[in-house]
C-alpha positions in Angstrom: 0.2 0.2 -0.2 0.6 3.5 -0.8 0.5 6.7 2.0 1.1 10.1 0.7 0.1 12.8 1.9 0.7 16.4 -0.3 3.9 16.7 1.1 5.6 13.9 1.3 7.6 12.4 -2.0 5.4 8.7 -3.2 9.2 7.1 -2.8 7.9 6.8 0.7 5.3 4.5 0.6 6.3 1.9 3.1 5.1 3.2 6.2 1.5 3.5 4.6 -1.2 2.0 7.8 -4.1 0.0 7.2 -7.2 1.7 4.8 -10.2 2.9 7.0 -13.0 0.5 7.3 -14.9 2.8 4.6 -12.3 2.5 1.5 -13.2 1.9 -2.0 -12.2 -1.0 -4.4 -13.5 -2.2 -7.3 -11.9 -4.8 -10.1 -10.9 -4.8 -12.8 -10.8 -7.1 -16.1 -9.4 -8.1 -20.0 -8.8 -10.0 -22.2 -6.9 -9.7 -26.2 -5.8 -12.7 -28.8 -1.3 -12.9 -28.8 -0.9 -12.1 -32.1 2.9 -12.9 -31.6 6.3 -11.6 -29.9 6.5 -10.2 -27.1 3.5 -9.3 -23.9 5.1 -6.4 -21.7 3.4 -5.3 -18.3 4.3 -2.3 -17.0 3.6 -1.3 -13.0 4.0 -0.3 -10.0 2.7 0.4 -6.8 0.7 -3.3 -6.2 1.8 -6.8 -6.8 1.8 -8.6 -10.3 1.8 -12.1 -10.1 2.0 -13.4 -14.1 0.8 -17.5 -14.9 1.0 -19.3 -18.1 -1.4 -21.4 -19.7 -1.6 -23.7 -22.8 -3.4 -21.3 -24.6 -3.5 -18.3 -27.4 -4.9 -15.6 -25.6 -3.3 -12.7 -22.8 -5.7 -12.0 -19.9 -5.2 -9.5 -16.6 -7.3 -8.8 -13.7 -6.3 -6.0 -11.5 -7.7 -5.5 -7.9 -7.7 -1.9 -6.7 -8.3 -0.4 -3.8 -7.9 3.0 -2.7 -8.3 5.3 0.7 -10.4 8.2 -1.7 -13.6 6.7 -4.1 -12.9 9.6 -6.6 -9.0 9.1 -6.6 -9.8 5.1 -7.2 -12.4 5.9 -9.7 -9.7 7.0 -11.5 -6.9 3.9 -11.1 -7.5 1.6 -14.3 -5.3 -0.1 -16.5 -5.3 -0.9 -20.2 -4.4 -3.9 -22.8 -4.1 -4.3 -25.9 -2.6 -6.2 -28.8 -0.9 -5.0 -31.8 2.7 -6.2 -34.4 4.8 -7.3 -32.1 2.9 -8.8 -29.3 0.8 -7.4 -25.9 1.4 -4.0 -23.7 -0.1 -4.4 -20.3 -0.1 -1.2 -18.9 -1.1 -0.1 -15.2 -2.8 4.2 -15.4 -2.2 6.6 -12.2 -3.9 9.5 -12.1 -1.5 12.7 -10.9 -1.6 12.6 -7.1 -1.0 17.2 -7.2 -4.8 17.4 -7.0 -5.4 15.8 -4.3 -5.8 17.2 -1.1 -5.4 14.8 2.2 -3.4 11.7 3.0 -4.6 9.1 0.3 -3.6 5.6 0.5 -3.7 3.4 -2.7 -2.6 0.5 -4.7 -3.1 -1.8 -7.7 -2.7 -5.9 -8.1 -2.5 -7.0 -11.0 -2.5 -10.8 -12.2 -2.1 -11.8 -15.7 -2.2 -14.9 -17.7 -0.6 -15.1 -21.4 0.7 -18.1 -23.1 3.4 -20.1 -22.2 5.9 -19.7 -25.3 5.3 -15.8 -25.7 8.2 -14.2 -23.7 8.0 -11.3 -20.9 9.1 -7.9 -19.9 7.5 -7.1 -16.8 8.8 -3.4 -15.1 6.9 -3.3 -12.1 8.0 -0.9 -8.5 7.0 -0.6 -4.9 5.2 -4.5 -5.0 6.3 -7.7 -5.1 6.5 -9.9 -8.5 6.4 -13.6 -9.1 6.0 -15.4 -12.6 5.9 -18.9 -13.5 6.0 -21.7 -16.3 7.3 -20.1 -19.4 8.7 -21.1 -21.7 10.4 -18.4 -23.3 12.8 -15.8 -22.5 11.7 -13.6 -20.0 13.5 -10.3 -18.4 12.4 -8.6 -15.1 13.3 -5.1 -13.6 11.7 -4.3 -10.7 12.8 -1.7 -7.4 11.2 -2.0 -3.6 9.6 -4.7 -3.9 10.6 -8.8 -4.3 10.9 -11.2 -7.7 9.7 -14.4 -7.4 10.4 -17.2 -11.0 10.1 -20.9 -10.8 10.1 -23.0 -13.6 11.3 -20.8 -16.2 13.5 -20.6 -19.6 16.3 -18.6 -18.9 16.7 -14.9 -18.8 17.4 -11.3 -16.7 16.7 -10.4 -13.2 16.7 -7.7 -11.7 15.7 -6.1 -8.9 16.3 -3.6 -6.1 15.9 -3.3 -2.5 14.1 -6.4 -2.6 15.1 -10.3 -2.8 15.7 -12.2 -5.8 13.8 -16.5 -5.5 14.4 -18.4 -8.8 13.4 -22.3 -8.9 14.3 -24.0 -12.1 15.5 -22.0 -15.3 15.8 -24.2 -18.4 18.7 -21.4 -20.4 21.2 -19.0 -19.7 20.2 -16.6 -17.2 21.3 -13.5 -15.7 20.3 -11.9 -12.2 21.4 -8.4 -10.8 20.4 -7.5 -7.6 21.7 -5.0 -4.9 20.2 -4.3 -1.3 18.2 -7.5 -1.4 19.1 -10.8 -1.2 19.5 -14.2 -3.6 18.0 -17.6 -4.0 18.5 -19.0 -7.0 18.2 -23.2 -7.4 18.7 -25.8 -10.1 19.7 -23.5 -13.8 19.9 -25.6 -16.6 22.6 -23.2 -18.0 25.0 -20.9 -17.2 24.3 -17.9 -14.6 25.4 -14.8 -14.0 24.8 -12.9 -10.5 25.6 -9.5 -9.0 24.6 -8.1 -6.1 26.1 -5.7 -3.3 24.7 -5.8 0.8 23.4 -9.4 1.2 23.6 -12.4 0.1 23.8 -14.7 -2.5 23.3 -19.1 -1.3 22.7 -20.8 -5.5 22.9 -24.3 -5.8 22.3 -27.5 -8.4 23.9 -25.3 -12.0 25.0 -27.3 -15.0 26.8 -25.2 -16.8 29.7 -22.3 -15.5 29.1 -19.6 -12.9 30.0 -16.4 -12.1 29.4 -14.3 -8.7 30.1 -11.0 -8.4 29.3 -9.5 -4.6 30.3 -6.8 -1.9 29.0 -6.5 1.2 27.8 -10.1 1.6 27.8 -13.7 2.1 27.8 -16.3 -0.8 27.1 -19.8 -0.3 27.4 -21.9 -3.6 27.0 -25.7 -4.2 26.6 -28.2 -6.9 28.2 -26.8 -9.7 29.0 -28.7 -12.5 31.2 -26.5 -14.3 33.8 -23.5 -14.2 32.5 -21.4 -11.6 34.3 -17.9 -11.0 33.5 -15.8 -7.4 34.0 -12.6 -5.4 33.7 -10.5 -2.7 34.5 -7.9 0.3 33.7 -7.5 3.4 31.8 -11.0 3.9 32.1 -14.7 4.0 32.5 -17.8 1.0 31.7 -21.0 0.6 32.1 -23.4 -2.0 31.2 -27.4 -2.0 31.3 -29.8 -4.7 32.4 -28.0 -7.8 32.7 -30.0 -11.0 35.8 -27.5 -12.6 38.2 -25.2 -12.5 36.8 -22.6 -10.2 38.3 -19.0 -9.0 38.1 -16.7 -5.8 38.4 -13.7 -4.9 37.8 -11.9 -1.1 38.7 -9.0 1.3 37.8 -9.5 4.7 36.0 -12.8 5.0 36.8 -16.8 5.5 36.5 -18.4 2.8 36.0 -22.3 3.0 36.2 -23.8 -0.5 35.4 -28.3 -0.5 35.1 -31.2 -3.3 36.3 -28.8 -6.4 36.7 -31.1 -9.4 39.7 -28.6 -10.8 42.1 -26.2 -9.6 41.7 -23.6 -7.2 42.6 -20.2 -7.3 42.9 -18.5 -3.5 42.6 -14.6 -3.9 42.5 -13.3 -0.3 43.4 -11.4 2.8 42.1 -10.9 6.2 40.8 -14.4 6.5 41.3 -17.3 7.0 41.6 -20.6 3.8 40.0 -24.0 4.7 40.6 -26.4 1.5 39.4 -30.5 0.8 39.2 -32.5 -1.2 41.5 -30.5 -4.5 41.3 -32.9 -7.6 43.7 -30.4 -9.4 45.7 -27.8 -8.2 45.5 -25.3 -5.0 46.9 -21.6 -5.4 46.4 -19.1 -2.8 47.3 -15.9 -2.0 46.7 -14.0 1.2 47.9 -12.1 3.2 46.9 -11.3 7.1 44.7 -14.6 6.9 46.1 -18.4 7.5 45.1 -21.7 5.2 44.5 -24.8 6.0 44.5 -27.5 3.7 43.7 -31.1 3.0 44.0 -33.9 0.0 45.0 -31.8 -2.7 45.7 -34.5 -5.9 47.9 -31.3 -7.4 50.6 -28.9 -5.7 49.9 -26.9 -3.4 51.5 -23.0 -3.9 50.5 -20.7 -0.5 51.6 -17.3 -0.1 50.3 -15.7 3.0 52.0 -13.2 6.4 50.9 -13.0 9.4 49.3 -16.6 10.0 49.8 -20.8 10.2 49.8 -22.8 7.0 49.2 -26.1 7.3 49.2 -28.5 4.6 48.3 -32.4 4.4 47.5 -34.8 1.9 49.3 -33.4 -0.7 49.4 -35.4 -4.3 52.1 -33.0 -5.8 54.9 -30.4 -5.1 55.1 -28.0 -2.0 55.4 -24.7 -2.2 54.7 -22.1 1.3 56.3 -18.3 1.2 55.3 -17.1 4.8 56.5 -14.8 7.3 55.1 -13.7 10.7 53.6 -17.0 10.7 54.5 -20.7 11.3 54.1 -23.6 8.0 53.5 -27.3 8.7 53.2 -30.1 5.9 52.5 -34.0 7.0 50.8 -36.3 4.7 52.9 -35.8 1.4 52.0 -38.3 -1.4 53.1 -39.2 -5.3 56.4 -40.0 -4.6 58.7 -37.8 -5.8 57.7 -33.7 -4.3 58.8 -30.6 -4.6 59.0 -29.0 -1.2 60.5 -25.3 -1.1 59.0 -24.0 2.8 59.5 -20.1 3.7 58.5 -18.3 6.4 60.1 -15.4 9.0 59.5 -15.2 13.2 58.2 -19.0 13.0 58.6 -22.5 13.3 58.4 -24.8 9.8 56.8 -28.5 10.3 57.6 -31.3 8.1 56.3 -35.3 8.0 57.8 -37.4 5.5 56.8 -41.0 5.2 58.9 -44.1 5.7 61.0 -44.6 1.9 60.6 -40.6 1.3 63.2 -39.4 -1.0 64.8 -35.7 -0.3 67.9 -33.8 -0.9 68.0 -31.5 1.6 68.7 -28.0 2.8 67.5 -26.2 5.3 69.2 -23.0 7.2 67.6 -20.5 10.3 68.5 -17.8 12.1 67.8 -18.1 16.0 66.9 -21.3 15.9 67.4 -25.3 15.8 67.5 -27.6 12.5 66.5 -31.5 14.5 64.9 -34.3 12.6 64.7 -38.2 13.9 64.8 -39.5 10.5 68.2 -41.1 9.0 70.2 -38.2 7.4 73.1 -37.9 5.4 75.1 -34.7 5.4 77.4 -33.5 3.7 77.3 -29.8 5.3 76.7 -28.6 8.2 77.2 -25.6 10.2 76.0 -24.2 13.3 76.8 -20.7 15.5 75.5 -18.7 18.3 72.6 -17.2 15.5 72.7 -19.1 13.0 72.4 -23.3 11.9 72.2 -24.7 8.6 72.4 -28.0 7.6 72.5 -30.0 3.9 72.4 -33.8 2.6 70.3 -36.4 2.0 67.8 -38.6 3.1 67.1 -42.1 1.6 68.5 -41.7 -1.5 68.0 -38.5 -2.2 66.2 -36.6 -5.0 63.9 -34.9 -5.2 64.4 -31.0 -3.4 63.7 -30.2 -0.3 64.6 -26.1 0.8 63.4 -25.3 4.0 64.5 -21.4 5.3 63.1 -19.3 8.1 64.6 -16.8 10.9 63.3 -16.7 14.7 62.3 -20.0 14.6 63.3 -23.6 14.6 62.9 -26.4 11.3 61.6 -30.1 12.4 62.3 -32.9 9.6 60.0 -36.1 10.8 58.1 -39.4 9.6 54.9 -40.0 9.2 
């Protein structure tokens, strides 16, 4: 409902009180043949519901309510058809000709052929669309959008939520200041939002999400995935292709990724598990914890710890002011490079591992409990270094820190 006085802007409708008992109410309806082309709906100040059937007509029914009888009588809708399709438009009079406090609304119900494309523009009211087998474009503001069982298209909103259940084609979604909840997309999905959360699940092809100041949760995507966010957490699980995540000031969690995983973030914790490809993490002021990585693991971070376990490929960690711990190396020969400052390094290796090792630290000790053939060793008051081989040697292991110890141990 809309509440208006002659001194108040039209946009300030949300504080409208209930109508008086003697309010004005009327119902209007109209039907036209569908000649082909697009069905266009222009509406505001009320709910819009669009349903489909197998016929060849477009019908509309409006329920109009007003606190002022004369104003209510002037509100109507127009429906017409032509060579380009069908047009439905709600018409409101100028409010400047009415004195006092006024309230009014117009709820619109439309039934249209399921194969007809739809363009719907509305403001200050919710929108519901279902059952379309042609592309849909919806632009709304100050009201929620609910879409079910469509054939792809573009959905745009602001200051209201978007909910999509089952879209049979490529779908583009844009929102601001409203949450997004999407399920079951048979095609590509592109999502843009800000200042609200995004939740996506079950996408058959690729997915792209750009969000700010709102959390992102994604699951069950059978294609490549790209996610960017700020000031909120990101969670991705069961992704069938390579995945890229960029974030700031929020944690990142990724599990069951069917390809390479690349994470670029700041001021947040990164957790990764069950990655079928390589793992690359570029972080700052945030810890990194990863387990069960089929490929290589490459991590850059600072001022936080790094824990890596069950890595199938090589391992490279560049850290500052944070500890490093690596275990569960598999795949035979893993090239290892671990570097940090002001923190310890600890690495656990299997009984059959073979490495050519160089290790050095300042203000710390180097210790090992595995058989080690020493080729060079030095120790002073401020630094220690050790070089040699474990097993038959071969794979490179480079360990370097300052103000921290280095430990090489068995699994």
